[in-house]
C-alpha positions as CSV (number, residue, x, y, z in Angstrom):
1,M,-23.5,30.9,7.9
2,L,-25.0,30.1,4.5
3,G,-21.7,29.0,3.1
4,E,-21.1,26.8,6.1
5,Q,-24.5,25.0,5.7
6,T,-23.7,24.5,2.0
7,L,-20.3,23.0,2.9
8,D,-21.8,20.8,5.6
9,R,-24.5,19.6,3.1
10,E,-21.7,18.9,0.4
11,V,-19.6,16.9,3.0
12,A,-22.7,14.9,4.0
13,I,-23.5,14.1,0.3
14,R,-19.9,13.0,-0.4
15,A,-19.8,10.9,2.7
16,K,-23.0,9.2,1.8
17,E,-21.7,8.5,-1.7
18,A,-18.4,7.1,-0.4
19,D,-20.4,4.8,1.9
20,K,-22.5,3.6,-1.0
21,Q,-19.4,2.9,-3.1
22,S,-17.9,1.0,-0.2
23,R,-21.0,-1.2,0.1
24,I,-20.9,-1.9,-3.6
25,V,-17.3,-2.9,-3.5
26,Q,-18.0,-5.2,-0.6
27,R,-20.9,-6.8,-2.4
28,L,-18.8,-7.2,-5.5
29,K,-16.1,-9.0,-3.5
30,Q,-18.7,-11.3,-1.8
31,H,-20.2,-12.3,-5.2
32,Y,-16.7,-12.8,-6.7
33,L,-15.5,-15.0,-3.9
34,A,-18.7,-17.1,-3.9
35,G,-18.6,-17.3,-7.7
36,E,-15.0,-18.4,-7.8
37,Q,-15.6,-21.2,-5.3
38,L,-18.6,-22.4,-7.2
39,Y,-16.6,-22.2,-10.5
40,Q,-13.8,-24.3,-8.9
41,D,-16.5,-26.8,-7.7
42,N,-17.8,-27.0,-11.3
43,Q,-21.2,-25.6,-10.2
44,L,-21.4,-23.5,-13.3
45,D,-25.0,-22.3,-13.2
46,A,-24.6,-21.1,-9.6
47,A,-21.3,-19.5,-10.4
48,S,-22.9,-17.8,-13.4
49,N,-25.5,-16.3,-11.1
50,E,-22.9,-14.9,-8.8
51,F,-20.9,-13.3,-11.6
52,S,-24.2,-12.0,-13.2
53,A,-25.0,-10.3,-9.9
54,M,-21.6,-8.6,-10.1
55,L,-22.6,-7.1,-13.5
56,E,-25.8,-5.8,-11.9
57,L,-23.6,-3.8,-9.5
58,K,-20.9,-2.9,-12.1
59,A,-21.8,-3.5,-15.7
60,D,-18.2,-3.5,-17.0
61,D,-16.6,-5.6,-14.2
62,E,-13.8,-7.3,-16.1
63,Y,-13.5,-10.2,-13.6
64,A,-17.2,-11.1,-13.9
65,L,-17.2,-10.7,-17.7
66,Y,-14.1,-12.9,-18.0
67,R,-15.5,-15.6,-15.7
68,L,-18.9,-15.6,-17.5
69,G,-17.0,-16.0,-20.8
70,A,-15.1,-19.0,-19.3
71,I,-18.4,-20.5,-18.0
72,A,-20.1,-20.1,-21.4
73,F,-17.0,-21.7,-23.1
74,R,-17.1,-24.7,-20.7
75,M,-20.9,-25.1,-21.5
76,G,-20.2,-25.0,-25.2
77,D,-21.9,-21.7,-26.0
78,F,-19.0,-20.2,-28.0
79,D,-21.0,-17.2,-29.3
80,K,-21.9,-16.1,-25.8
81,S,-18.4,-16.9,-24.6
82,S,-16.8,-14.7,-27.3
83,D,-19.2,-11.9,-26.5
84,Y,-18.1,-12.0,-22.9
85,F,-14.4,-12.1,-23.8
86,E,-15.0,-9.1,-26.2
87,R,-16.6,-7.2,-23.4
88,T,-13.8,-8.1,-21.1
89,I,-11.3,-6.7,-23.6
90,R,-13.4,-3.5,-23.9
91,S,-13.3,-3.2,-20.1
92,N,-9.5,-3.9,-20.0
93,P,-7.8,-4.0,-23.4
94,R,-4.7,-5.6,-21.7
95,H,-6.5,-8.7,-20.4
96,E,-4.3,-11.2,-22.1
97,K,-6.3,-14.3,-21.1
98,A,-9.4,-12.9,-22.7
99,H,-7.5,-12.2,-25.9
100,Y,-6.1,-15.7,-25.9
101,N,-9.5,-17.3,-25.3
102,L,-11.1,-15.2,-28.0
103,A,-8.4,-16.2,-30.4
104,I,-9.0,-19.9,-29.6
105,I,-12.7,-19.5,-30.2
106,R,-12.1,-17.8,-33.5
107,L,-9.7,-20.6,-34.6
108,M,-12.3,-23.2,-33.8
109,Q,-14.9,-21.2,-35.8
110,S,-12.5,-20.8,-38.7
111,E,-11.8,-24.5,-38.7
112,Q,-15.5,-25.2,-39.0
113,H,-15.9,-22.7,-41.8
114,F,-12.9,-24.2,-43.7
115,K,-14.4,-27.7,-43.3
116,Y,-17.8,-26.4,-44.7
117,Y,-16.0,-24.8,-47.5
118,A,-14.1,-28.0,-48.3
119,A,-17.3,-30.0,-48.2
120,L,-19.1,-27.5,-50.5
121,A,-16.4,-26.7,-52.9
122,G,-16.7,-27.9,-56.5
123,R,-14.8,-30.9,-57.8
124,G,-12.1,-29.0,-59.5
125,T,-11.3,-26.8,-56.5
126,D,-7.7,-26.9,-55.2
127,L,-8.1,-27.6,-51.5
128,R,-4.3,-27.8,-50.7
129,K,-4.2,-24.5,-48.8
130,V,-7.4,-25.3,-46.9
131,T,-6.0,-28.7,-46.0
132,E,-2.7,-27.2,-44.8
133,L,-4.6,-24.6,-42.8
134,L,-6.7,-27.3,-41.1
135,G,-3.6,-29.3,-40.3
136,N,-1.9,-26.2,-38.8
137,I,-5.0,-25.5,-36.7
138,D,-5.1,-29.1,-35.5
139,R,-1.4,-29.0,-34.6
140,F,-1.8,-25.7,-32.7
141,A,-4.8,-27.0,-30.9
142,S,-2.9,-30.1,-29.8
143,S,0.3,-28.3,-28.9
144,D,1.6,-28.6,-25.3
145,G,2.3,-24.9,-24.9
146,S,6.1,-25.3,-25.6
147,S,8.1,-22.7,-27.5
148,E,7.5,-24.7,-30.6
149,S,3.7,-24.2,-30.3
150,N,4.0,-20.8,-32.0
151,D,5.3,-22.4,-35.2
152,P,1.9,-23.7,-36.4
153,L,0.3,-20.4,-35.5
154,D,2.9,-18.6,-37.6
155,K,2.3,-21.0,-40.4
156,I,-1.5,-20.3,-40.2
157,A,-0.8,-16.6,-40.4
158,G,1.6,-17.0,-43.3
159,A,-0.9,-19.2,-45.2
160,L,-3.6,-16.7,-44.7
161,K,-1.5,-14.0,-46.3
162,K,-0.9,-16.0,-49.4
C-alpha cells in the first residue's frame, strides 16, 4: 500500500510538471506570434516587450534572443544587438543568421576603428593597408549577395593576415 501511494504521488507530481511545461510552451508561442506581428508592423518597442516576456519564461530562448538582437540593430544599438546575437549563438551555435549579423556588426565596428586609426596616425604612417581594408569593407557592405560578394571578404581576411 505504501509503495502504491508513493507511486500515485510521483505520477501526480509528474503530471503537474507536464501541465506546467505545456502552459509555458503555450505562453511562449503566444508571445512569439504577437512579437513577430509587431516586428513586421515595425512596432519595435512593443515587439521587444513580447520577446522580453519570452525570456522571462525561458532565459535562453533562441528565437526571442535573435529577434531582440534584430530589434536592437534596427534601433542602432549595436552593442546591445551584438550581445543578443552572442547569446543566440550560445543557445544555438548553429544559428547561421546570428553569426552573419554578428559578423556584420563587427565589420562596422572595425571600420570605425580603422577610420579612427587613420585620423589619429602620425604624418609618416603608411595607411595603404588601412585604406585597402576600408575599401574592401565598403565593397562587401554594398554587395548584392551574389557569388562575387565573397571576394571582398576574402580580401579583407587576406589583408588582415599580412
